[in-house]
KEDREN-37124 format. One record per residue: x, y, z of N, C-alpha, C, O in turn; residue number from 1. Coordinates in steps of 0.1 Angstrom, whole numbers, m for minus. Each point is the difference from the previous one (the first is absolute). Layout:
! KEDREN-37124
n.u;n.v;n.w;ca.u;ca.v;ca.w;c.u;c.v;c.w;o.u;o.v;o.w;nuza
X;Y;Z;X;Y;Z;X;Y;Z;X;Y;Z;NUM
...
This chain:
! KEDREN-37124
n.u;n.v;n.w;ca.u;ca.v;ca.w;c.u;c.v;c.w;o.u;o.v;o.w;nuza
96;2333;3147;m8;m4;m11;7;m8;m11;12;1;m2;1
m18;m7;m3;2;m13;m8;m1;1;m12;m11;3;m3;2
18;m5;m6;m3;1;m19;1;m12;1;3;m6;10;3
m5;m1;m24;m2;m12;m7;11;m9;m1;1;m13;m1;4
10;24;2;16;m10;0;5;m3;10;11;m6;1;5
m21;9;12;8;2;10;10;7;5;8;m5;7;6
m9;18;m12;11;5;6;m10;11;12;m12;m1;1;7
20;8;5;m10;7;11;8;15;m3;8;0;m9;8
m8;7;13;4;15;1;m7;5;17;m12;m1;3;9
21;5;4;0;11;11;6;13;0;11;2;m5;10
m20;10;12;9;12;2;m2;5;15;m10;3;6;11
25;m2;m2;3;4;14;m3;16;1;6;7;m9;12
m10;m4;13;m1;16;7;m4;5;17;m8;m4;8;13
16;15;m9;m3;6;16;m9;11;m2;m2;7;m10;14
m1;m6;21;m8;15;m4;5;11;12;m1;0;13;15
6;10;m24;8;13;12;m9;10;m4;m4;2;m11;16
3;3;23;m9;10;6;5;16;m5;2;9;9;17
m1;m7;m18;15;10;m6;m2;18;12;10;8;1;18
m22;m6;5;4;11;10;7;m7;13;m1;7;10;19
6;m19;m10;6;m2;7;17;m2;1;7;m3;9;20
m3;7;m26;15;m1;m7;1;14;5;m8;10;m1;21
21;m11;5;6;21;1;m1;m1;m16;0;m9;m8;22
0;22;6;2;5;m15;12;2;m7;1;2;m12;23
13;m6;24;15;m1;m4;2;m13;m7;11;m5;m3;24
m22;m1;1;3;m19;m7;m2;6;m14;5;m7;m9;25
m10;18;6;m6;1;m16;9;6;m3;m1;4;m12;26
11;0;19;13;8;m9;12;m12;m5;11;3;m6;27
m14;m14;10;11;m12;1;m1;m2;m12;m10;m5;m5;28
22;11;m4;0;m4;m13;m3;m16;m9;m1;m1;m12;29
0;m6;20;m4;m14;m3;m12;m2;4;m4;m11;m2;30
m4;18;5;m17;0;m3;m3;9;m4;m4;9;8;31
5;m8;m22;m4;7;m12;m20;m2;6;m5;8;9;32
1;m15;m13;m16;1;0;m6;10;13;m12;1;m1;33
19;6;11;m4;2;14;m3;16;m2;m10;6;4;34
22;m1;m10;m1;17;0;m15;5;m3;m7;3;10;35
2;m3;m23;m17;2;4;m11;m3;9;m11;5;0;36
17;m16;10;m11;m2;12;1;8;12;m8;1;9;37
21;8;m12;8;6;13;m12;10;5;1;4;11;38
m10;0;m18;m10;10;7;m8;m7;12;m3;7;10;39
0;m21;m11;m6;m12;6;9;m4;15;m5;m2;11;40
19;0;m15;7;m2;6;1;7;16;m6;11;2;41
9;m14;5;0;2;20;15;14;m4;11;0;m5;42
m22;14;13;15;12;m9;m3;4;m11;5;11;m3;43
m14;m17;m7;0;6;m17;m8;9;m2;m2;2;m12;44
m6;10;25;m5;7;m2;8;13;3;m5;11;m2;45
22;m12;9;1;9;3;12;9;m11;9;m4;m7;46
m12;15;9;2;13;m10;16;m11;m6;m1;m7;m10;47
10;7;15;12;m3;m11;2;m11;m7;7;0;m10;48
m16;m11;14;m3;m8;m13;m11;6;m13;1;1;m12;49
m10;2;19;m12;6;m12;11;8;m7;1;m2;m12;50
7;11;17;5;10;m6;15;m9;m16;1;2;m12;51
5;m10;19;8;m8;m8;m5;m6;m13;8;0;m10;52
m28;m6;10;m5;m3;m12;m4;12;m1;m8;m3;m9;53
5;15;10;m5;8;m8;9;9;m11;m6;7;m8;54
C-alpha cells in the first residue's frame, strides 16, 4: 500500500490456532496477554486451570 509520500507500511503476522497451544504457555510471566484465553488453549478446560482463574 503506497501513499503520496512514497512510504510503504507492512504488517507481518502468523496465524496461531489457540486450541493447539498448551495451556502452560498462558502461565508464562512474559506472555501477559494470554491468561484470558486459557480456556481456549489445549487443556484449558481442565478443572485445575479453571479453578486457578475462579
